[in-house]
N, C-alpha and C positions, 0 to 999 in steps of 0.2 A: 156867782153864788153856788156853793157846793150843793150837789143833789142829795136828797135825804133818803135815797133807796139803799144806802149802805154799800159796802165793798163788793165789787164784782170780780169773780174768779172766772177766767176765760181759758178754756182748754183748746190748744191748737193755735199756732201762729201763722196760719195761712191767710188768704185774703179776707175770709169771713171773720176770723178771730181778730185780725188787725183792725178791720173796719169797726168791729164792736168796741175795741179799745179806743180808737180815734173818736168815735161819737161819745163814748163815756167821758173822755177827756174834755170835749167841748162842753159837756154838761157839768163839768167840775166834779165828777164822780170818781172815787178811788177804785183802782182795778189792778189786777195782775194777770199777765198772759204767761201760760206755761207751754213751752214748745219742746217737743222731744228731740228734734235735730239741733244741730249747731247753728242754724240760721233760720230766719223767718221767710215768709213768702209762699211756702208750700208749693203747689203746682203752678202758682203765678210768680215764680222766681225766674230770674235771668242768671244763667250760669256763665262764668268766665273761664276761658281756656286759652291761656297765653294772651295774645292780642285779639282774640275772638270772643264774641258773646253770642249765646243762643238761649232762647226761652225753653222752659220746661213744658213744651207743647206749642202748637201753632196758634198762639193767642191773638185775639183782637179785642178791642174795647168798643162796645156798641152804645150808641146814644139811644137807649130805650127807656131809661128812668131819668127824667130831666134833673131832679134834685141830686142824683148821683153824679151825672155828667158835670153839673155845675161844681160839685164838691171836688171832683178829680181835677177839673180845670183850675180851681183855686189852689190845689196842692201843687200842681205841676207847672202852671203858667204856660209859657210858650213852648215848653218841652212836649206838650201833648198836641199832636198834629193829626189832621184828617188826611188820610191817604186813600188812593184808589189804585190797587194793583190787581190785575186779573188772576183768577184761579183757573185751573184746568183739570180735566179728567183724562187720564191716560187710557186710551181705548184702541186696541189692535194697532199699536205702533204710532198712533196719532194723538194729538192733544185737542180735546174738545173743550170749547169755552165753557166755563161755569162761573156765573150764570150763563144759561144757554143763549146762543144767538143763532138765527135761522140759517144764514149762509154757511157759517162755520160748521154747524151740525150737519147740514145736508152734505157738505164736502167730506166730512170726516166719517159719517156712517152710511152715506149713500142715499140717493134721492128716494129709492123705493122704501128703504127702511125708515127714512125721515117722514115720508108720506104716511106710512102705516102708523108710526108713532103719533103723528098729528091727528089721524083719524081716531085712534084709540083715545087720545086725550080729549078729542071733541065729544066723544060719546061717553067718556068716563064720568062717573058721578059717585058721590059718597054713598055708602050703603045706609039704609035706614038705621038710625041709632048709631052708636059708636062701634066701629070695627074693633074686635077684641085683639086681633093679632096684626103684626106689622105687615106680613105678606099680603093679607087680605086688604088692608088699608092702602098699601102702595099700589097694588094692582088695580084696585077699584078706583083710586083717585087719579092715577097718572097713566093707566093703561099698562098692559103686560110687557110691551116692548121696552119702554123707558124703565119700568120697574126692574125687569130682569137685567137690562144692560147697565144700569147705573146705581140702583138702590139696593137690591136684594143681596147680590154678591158682596158688595161693600159692607153692608150691615152685618152679614154673617161673619165676615172677617173681623170686623171691629168688636162685635159683642161675643163671638165664640159660641153662638147658638143658632139653630135653624130659625129663620124668620117667622115660621108658623108658631114658634114658641115665644117669640119676642112680643112685647106689648106695643100696640099702636101708639102709646104715649111717647115712645122714643122719637117719633117724628118731630114733635114739639116745634120750637121756633126754627129748627134747622131747615125745615122745608117751607117756612112761612114765606109767602110771596111766590113760591113755585106752584101756583095753582093751575088747574086745567085752562082757565081763561088766559092766564099769562103765557102759558106754553103755546096755546093756539095763536095768540098775537105774534109770538116770536117765530113760530114754525111756518105759519101761513101768511101772515100779514106783513112780514118784513120788519118787525120791530127790532131795532138794532141795539137797544140799550141793555138787554138782559133782564132777568127777573130781579125784583127788588127784595130778595131774601138776604140772609146775613153774610153771604160771601161778596157783597157789594162793597161800597166804600165803608171805611171804619176809622176809628181813632187808634193811634199807636204812639207811644211815648219815645222820645229820644233815649237811646241806651237800652231799650228792651222793655217788655211788659213788667219786669221787676221794678222799674222806676215807680210804678204805682204802689206796689206793696212796700217798697223802701220808704216812700213818702208817708204812707200810713204808719209805718213803724217809727219813723222820726217824729211824727205827730204824737204817737203814744208815749215816747220817751224811753230811753234805754233802761232806766231804773224800774220801769213797769213791765219789762219783758224778761223772762227767765228762759234761756235756751239750755239745751242738754238736760231738760226736765221732763222725763217720761212719767206719765200718769200710770201708776201701778196698782192703784186701788181707789175705790169710791165708796165711802161709808154713808149709810143712811139709816133712818128710823122708820121706814116704810111710807112716811108722809113727806119727808124732805131730805135732801142730801145734807149731811152734817159736816163731812170733811173729805179731803182727798189726800192720797199718799203719793209722794213724788220719789221716784228712783228707789222705791222699796224701803225708805227710811225716814223721809220728811213728811210729817203730817201737817196739813194746813186746814184751818177751819173754813167752811164754805157758807157764806151768807146767801149770796145769789150766784148761780153757776150757769155759764153759757158754754156749750161744747160744740166744736166742729169735728171731733173725733168720729171715726166710722161708728154708726149706731150699733153695728154688730160687735165692735170692740167694747163699746160702752156697757152693754149688758153683761159681758163677761167680767168686767171690772167691778160690778156692783157687789157690795157686801152689807147685808146678806144677799145671796144669789137670787135672781128672779125666779118665778115659777118655771117649771119645765117647759110649758107650752111656749113661753117667750123665748127661751133658749133654743127650742126646736125651730121656731120661726126664724130666728137669727141665723141658724145653721143653713137655712134654705135660701138666704140672700147671698148673692155672689157679686164680687167686684172683679173687674178686668184690670190687670196690670198693663203697663206699657214699658217698653224699652226704647229709649231715645238713642239713636246712633248718629253721631255727628262726624261728617267727613270734611276735612279741611283741604282746600284745593288751591293750586297755583294758577288761578285764572281770575279775571276781573268779575265775571258772572257766569253762572252755569245755566240759568234759566231766566225767563221773563215773568215768572209766576210768583204769586204770593204763596200758593199751595198747589201741589199736584196730587190728585187722588188716584189711587190704584185699586180698582175693584177686583181685578183678576187674581185668582188664587196662585198664579205663577210667581207673584211677588209676596215676600214675607211681610212687607209693610203695607199700611193702609194709606199713608200720605207722606209726602216729602215737602219740606218748605226750605226756602233760602232766606235766612235772616236778613241779609243785606238788601233784599228787595222790600223789606219793611222799613229798615233804617240803615243808611249807608255806613254808619259808624260801627255796625255790628261786625265788620271785617276790615282788615287793613287794606289800603290801596293795592290793587293788583292781585288780591286774593279774595276768596269767598268760602262759604261753607254750605253744606246741605245737611239737613237733619231729617232722618227717617223715623217714623213711629211704628213700632212693632207691638201690636196688642197680644197679650198672652195670659194664660191662667197662672195661678200661684205656684204651680209645680209642673215639671215636664216641659218639653219643647224648648223654645228659645230662652225662657226664663232660667233654665239650668245650663245653658251653653256658656262657655268661656267668652269673655269680652272680645278677644281677638278673632274668634271664630264667627261671632255675630257681625263684627265690622267687615270681615272679609266677604261674608255672604251678601251683605247689603251693597258693598262696593261692586261685587260681581254682577248683581242684578241691575244696578243702575248703569253699569257699563254696557250690559247686554241690550238695554232698551235705549241707549244713546243719550241718556241724560248727562252722563259725565263726559263722554266723548274722549278727547285727548288730554283733558285737564288732569294733571298729576295730583293724586291724593298723597299728601306728605305726612298726615297725622290723622288720628281718629280719637273719639271719646265715646264711651258708652255709659249711659245713666239709666238706672232702673227706678221706676216709679210705681209703688204698690198702691192699691185702692184708687186707681185713676178714674175708672168709670163704673157706676152702678149698673149691673146687668138687669134691666127691667123686663122680666118675663111676665107671662099672662097671670101667673099666680103670685107675683111679687106684691101686688097691692094688698092682698090678704095678710101676707107675712110682714110687710112693712108696717101695716096698721097695728099688728100685734106688738111689734117691737117699739114703735113710737108711742103708742097709747100707754105702754108701761112706763117709758122714760118721761113722757109728758105728764104722767100722773104725779110726779114729784113737784110740789108747789114752787120750788125755787130753782128749777132746772129748765133751760131752753136749749133745744137742739137746732143747729144752723149748719149751713154749708152743704156741699154736694154729698159728701160721704155721711155727714151727720143726719141728713134727712132722706137719704137714698133717693135723690132726685138729680136729674141732669140739669145743672144750673150754669149760667154764664157769669162772668166776672161782675157785671153790673147787678145781677141778682144777688150775689153774695155780699156786695157792699151794701145794698139796700136792706138785706136781712140783718147785717151788723148794725145798721142805723136803728132798726126796730128793737133788736136785742139789747141794745144799750139802755133801754127803758125798763128792762125787767125789774 
């Protein structure tokens, strides 16, 4: 039976937008998705390069929202598989298990350092109330040794800001399960299984994470998705959005509007323009871009890791993943690939470097640390991803509220997604948000 809420206009064809369309289709509700690029999937797409595939990030699908997991299982069937592949942290020439395990950590960082870390974790406690900044949170919760060794340097590389400026909210689910109690069990009591945080076992689809967004797109139907459709204007009457402009020339009426576009972009598209205070707050919110550098190698495998994290500043990248270790079909037999993520700002540094120079830099650094060894790199690919991560600083909450309060003030507009809500969200979160947004 057709839903009586009217036509739904969806801006953005990433996971959140596609999920909104999928659930709208289930409800029998008419909808149209407008996507700027030539393909759907956003950051949850899988990229093909010859006979190789790699994801637009080191993605996993976690069983955190039962109804979302059930829906993805229904869409993919036996193509969705639970896997368990270890991750590691590269520290002083050695790979430390992540989640941490006691004997490995003691061997890699030394007995005295491990003992000091265990003692600090034993005495660590959360500060009264909520810690405002990430540095205080990490040091108070896990002890200064572990925080400095594995969390603070990595976070500053990833977010491009001093940890004293970053919000403690960035910890989120990433460190869930990495509690002082769990660390003590592992470091002192010989617990061998590692923390139960999100780098443990996870679901992963055959063919890459893009299989999930491709299935969502197929369920939406090709006729309901418009690619190459950049939103260039959003018209409103101060109470509701009345229409959108596509590619500077096509105007479409907007009955109900769901958007996963960056909230900072949304306010700049509004016509009439928002109040100055809203635009000023939007200007204070920053996103971190990432550059994906894929190296294609003539070897069966280069690592035994799902992901390797690199906290040290001597490396330009924050993490490296080997797609074949998630799904064997991501590389041809006898060959593999490594994908490095370089976080950067919108201008300057790596973002402005030529592709071949970036690829040479990453290849050299991976050779220096022994990850590549004698495997021959015969090809490379560089992919640039803007607006990848919202940089959540201590004052971001105030500015995010100003921007989202303005946008949410329109009766027929709903903001969703990581960039749309300026929150660090997982794939399951975005699908769950789409499920709810389809009811707007």
